[in-house]
C-alpha positions in Angstrom: -0.4 -8.7 8.4 -3.9 -9.6 9.6 -5.5 -6.3 8.6 -8.8 -6.7 10.4 -7.0 -7.3 13.7 -4.2 -4.8 13.4 -6.1 -1.9 11.7 -8.0 -0.8 14.9 -4.9 -0.9 16.9 -2.8 1.1 14.5 -5.6 3.6 13.9 -5.7 4.1 17.7 -2.0 4.8 17.6 -2.3 7.3 14.7 -5.1 9.1 16.6 -3.1 9.1 19.9 0.1 10.4 18.3 -1.5 13.0 16.0 -4.3 14.3 18.2 -6.9 14.0 15.5 -10.3 12.7 16.6 -11.1 9.0 16.2 -13.1 8.7 12.9 -16.5 7.1 12.8 -15.4 4.5 10.2 -12.2 2.8 9.1 -10.7 3.4 5.7 -10.5 0.5 3.2 -7.0 -1.0 3.0 -6.0 -2.7 -0.3 -2.7 -4.5 -1.0 -1.6 -3.9 -4.6 1.4 -4.7 -6.8 4.3 -2.2 -7.0 3.2 -1.3 -10.6 0.1 0.3 -9.1 2.3 2.9 -7.4 4.4 3.5 -10.5 1.2 4.2 -12.5 -0.9 6.1 -9.9 1.6 7.8 -7.7 4.9 8.2 -9.6 3.7 9.3 -13.0 4.7 6.1 -14.8 8.3 6.3 -13.6 9.8 3.7 -11.3 9.8 4.8 -7.7 10.2 3.6 -4.1 6.6 4.4 -3.0 5.0 1.5 -1.0 2.0 3.2 0.5 -0.6 5.8 -0.6 -3.8 7.3 0.7 -6.0 8.5 -2.2 -8.1 11.0 -0.3 -11.2 8.9 -1.0 -11.1 6.6 2.0 -8.7 4.0 0.5 -5.2 3.2 1.7 -3.0 1.3 -0.8 -0.1 -0.8 0.5 2.5 -2.6 -1.6 1.5 -6.3 -1.6 4.9 -7.4 -0.4 3.9 -6.2 3.1 0.6 -8.1 3.1 2.0 -11.0 5.2 4.6 -9.0 7.2 4.1 -8.2 10.8 7.2 -6.0 11.1 7.8 -2.7 12.7 8.2 -1.1 9.2 5.0 -2.6 7.9 3.0 -1.4 10.9 4.6 2.1 10.8 3.8 2.3 7.0 0.2 1.7 7.8 0.3 4.3 10.6 1.8 6.8 8.2 -1.1 6.3 5.7 -3.7 6.3 8.5 -2.4 9.8 9.5 -3.2 10.9 5.9 -6.7 9.4 6.3 -7.1 11.4 9.6 -5.8 14.5 7.9 -8.4 14.1 5.2 -11.2 13.5 7.6 -10.2 16.6 9.6 -10.8 18.9 6.5 -7.9 21.0 7.6 -5.9 20.5 4.4 -6.2 21.2 0.7 -4.8 18.2 -1.1 -4.1 20.3 -4.2 -1.9 22.7 -2.3 1.9 22.0 -2.4 2.3 23.7 1.0 -0.4 21.6 2.5 1.0 18.4 0.9 4.4 19.1 2.4 2.8 19.8 5.8 0.8 16.6 5.6 3.9 14.5 4.8 6.0 16.1 7.5 3.2 15.3 10.0 2.8 11.7 8.8 6.5 11.0 9.0 6.7 12.6 12.4 3.8 10.3 13.7 5.4 7.3 11.9 8.7 7.9 13.7 7.0 8.5 17.0 5.1 5.2 16.6 8.3 3.3 16.0 9.9 4.8 19.0 6.9 4.6 21.4 5.1 1.4 20.3 7.5 -0.8 18.5 10.6 -0.2 20.6 8.8 -0.3 23.9 7.1 -3.6 22.9 10.5 -5.1 22.2 11.9 -3.8 25.5 9.2 -5.6 27.6 9.3 -8.9 25.7 10.0 -11.7 28.0 13.1 -13.7 27.4 13.7 -17.4 28.2 15.4 -18.2 31.4 18.6 -20.3 31.4 18.6 -20.9 35.1 19.3 -24.4 36.2 18.0 -24.4 39.7 17.0 -28.0 39.5 20.6 -29.0 38.8 21.9 -26.8 41.7 19.5 -28.4 44.2 19.9 -31.9 42.8 23.7 -31.6 42.9 23.6 -31.1 46.7 21.5 -34.3 47.3 22.8 -36.7 44.7 25.4 -39.0 46.3 28.7 -39.3 44.7 29.6 -42.4 42.9 32.3 -44.6 44.5 
């Protein structure tokens, strides 16, 4: 994933789908090994976390997604960008369980909306190669038969 190219696009999607205002600056995005999530997010226990926003302008993404331009990799970043926007809004207390659950619900909702609206619609309008053989049809009419 070319982060400098894709970050403004995905932040625009996160803003559009969440209705938060566009922030004045981008968060930092760092790709880290899975062990980072085990230590910092999951209390030292193995877990399935692959993204985390630290409420200090840094988004961490599992390094296995660094070179992936997939729907999931994009949607993962959108999810974490929503947390960044939530933090910038000042509407949530990150120490409140109720607010944490609300933040996650909203981030997953936006992530799923992004997949449906952006990724699927992009796939739907992708051009496909044509297999027409017009030249053969026209040439067949003018090529004399062999005797």
